N, C-alpha and C positions, 0 to 999 in steps of 0.2 A: 427806132427802131427798140421791138419790143424784148429786153432783155432780161433773163430772169437769174434770180439767186437760188440754188438749191441748197436744203438744208436737208441734214441724216440723222437718224437717230437709231441706233442697235435696241434690241430689246432684250438680248441675252448677254452674256460676260463672254460668250464666245466669238461672237460675230464685234463686239466692241473691242474684244484686244485683237483680231484680227484689222479691222479699220484702223486702228491705230500705226499697227504695224504699217498696214499701205502708206498711210502718211510718211512715215518714216522712211517707208521704201523709196516712193517718190523724191522724197529731200537727198537722200542717197543716191540713185540712179543721175539725179541733176547734177548733185557736185563731182561725180565721179568723171565726169568727163571736161571738170573743167584743170586748168593747167596751171593755177597757181598756189603758194603754198598756203594761202587762206581757203584755197577750195581742199586743201590735203586736210589741213585740221577741221574743216566740215564735215569730210568725211567720217573721220576720227571720230569726232563729237556724236554725231550719227550713228557709226557702229556701235558705240558704247552705250547708246539707248535702245539700240534693238537686240543686243547682247544681255541688258539687265532683261529686258522681257521675255526673252527667251529662258533666261536663268530661272525665272518666278513659272514659268507657265511649260508643260511639256506640249509644245505648238506642233509637231511632228504627229503626235498621237491624233490632237485637236482635228488637225488637217486631215487623218485619214479616217475618222470618225463620221464630219462632215460632206467629206467625198462619198462617203459607204453610202450614207443617210440619203445623197441628193442623187446617187445611182439610183438606189431603189426606189424613189419618188419617180424619176425620170421613167424608169423601166413599164412603170405601171400604168403610166398616160399612152404606153405605145398602143394599146389598144382602140382608144378613142379616135374616131373618123376624121376629127379637124387637125390632127396633129399633123406636122410638116414631118412626116418620118426622116428625111435627109437632113434635116435640121437636128432633129433628135438623136440619130447616130452618130455625128459630127460631135455633140456634147459629150454623149456617151464616150465616145472615145478619148474625147480630151482628158476626161474623167480618170479613164483608165491611166493613160500613157503619165497621169500625175500622180498616180497612185504608186505605178511602177518608179519612178523615181524618189519617191518618198520613201520607199522601201530599201532603195540602196543608201541609207544613209544609217550606219549601225548603232556608232557613236552618239553621244548627245551633241547636237550641232552647234557649231561655234567653239568647241572645246579648243580648238589647235589654237584659236586665236585669244581666246580666255588664257591661258596657260603661254602666250607668249610676255616673253619680258616686257618690251618696251610696250605695249598695251595692258599689262598690268601694271605699271609706273603709269602711266597716261591715266587710266582707271581710278587709281590712288588719287591723286595730285588735281583730278576733275572737280572733285567735291568742293575743292579751295575756290571761290572765286579769282579768277588769274591766274589759277595754279600749274597753267601749263607755259609758263614764258620761259624763256631759255636759261637765265638762272636756277627755275624750279626744276627742268627737265634738261639738261642738255645731251641727254644720249636722243628724246625726240627733238631738238633743234637740229641734231646731227640728223637726222632720220630726214627730216624737212627738206634738208639742202642735198642730201644726194641724189643721184642719176635717177632721174624722171622716168626711164626703163625700167630700171629696178624697182620705183615704187611702186609702177603700175604692175608687175608681175606678182608681188608682195601683196596690192590690195586687191585684184583678183582671185589669189588664193584664199584671201581673210572672208571677202565675201560672196565668193560662189555658193557656199552650202545655203546661206542667209539666201541668197536671190533665188536659187531653187524652191525655196519657201514660199519667197514671193509671188513664182509664178501660180503655185497652187490659190494663196490667197488670194489673187487676181482673177482667177478660175473661178473660186466659190463666189465673189462677190457680184462678179458680173452675173452670174447665173440667179442668183438669188434676187439683185438689180432688176433685171429684164423680166422676172416673174411677176412684178408689181404692175397692176394695170390703174392707169392714172385717173383721177376722177375728182371734177370739179366740186369745190366748195364754198361754205361762206364761215368764218368766223362772225360773229354777232359781237359787236363792241369788241372784237379784237383778240374773244375768247372762243375758241373752239375744244369739245370733247366727243370721244367717240369709245363704246364698248367694242372690241375685237373678238373675233369667231373664236368661240371656245372648241369648236371642233377641229380647227387648224391653228397650226404656230406661225405666229407672224415674226419673223425675223427682224426685220426691218422698216423704218418709217421713212418716206420720202416727200417734202415738203418744199415747194417751187412759188415763188412769187415774184411780180414783176419790181426790177430794180427801182424803178420809178415810185415805187411806195412809201419808200425811204422808211421800213421798218426793218426788223429780222424778228424769224420764227425762234420761240425759248418753247423748245419741245420736253417732254415730261412724259413718263409713264412707265409701266410693266408689261407683263404676258395678257391681263385681263383690259385695259382700257390705258389709254393715252390722251394728254390734252398739250394744245398751241395754243402759245399767248403771242400776238403780235407785238410787240415792245418798238416805241418811238424811241428813236436815236436823241439823244438830247443833248443841250448845249455842252460846254465844255465842263467838268469838275460835277453835273449833278447825273444823277442816274435814271436810267432809260424808264420809261414809263408807256403802259401798255395803251395802245389804240383804241380812242374812244371811237372808232367808224368802224363798220361793216369791212371785213377784208375776203375780196376774193382769192382763192388760191387751190391749186394744184394737189392732191394728195395720193400716194401711192402705197399700199399697205402690200408689204414683199411677204407672201406666206410661205414661197418655196424650203 
């Protein structure tokens, strides 16, 4: 079976932050459906990481800017004859609904969680390795042992504003990913470099390689050019090395 591994690389800070949040939200949704104390601990730890990113960035503003930018770009393509008008209308409707939900949040996202006494204590002790033990945080230990229904209600209240932001992030990233057209390329002796189109802004790179190649893609670059190095996995304790073989791979440059 031809199984491929996908590697993505964001080319600007906005998409970089969105993708980091995407990964954290995937983890959060996974642990939210868990029933054990360890799942609840994982939810809290993941929520803390999400709240830190939100505290350092104006995520709502960035989402609104990107949603507006994508809406304007999509509207410009509406006159093209080969455009699927129905799908275009659906995408514009989704972006419009997303912007409406974002505008309903007037206060700082996650403010109620950050000001919560239990979460404040958890945040402070989390900087210490193993610092959320029962003897460090008896109030947290008590909360973990509380009635599951009560816990669930509180977690829903704490996570809902963040999950609404995630819906917008997911929509934006999906649209950007779908805009890329896959091309087959070859990295000579494991190295590939390409200059990007200066007339458009590339948001994201996507590289796919067969798992059987026993390599991973190491991508670096900026808005003008990028490089891909295919690295051979090393034996235990040794650094990976660049492949000496020509490596065929699939490349998508997402310009939307």
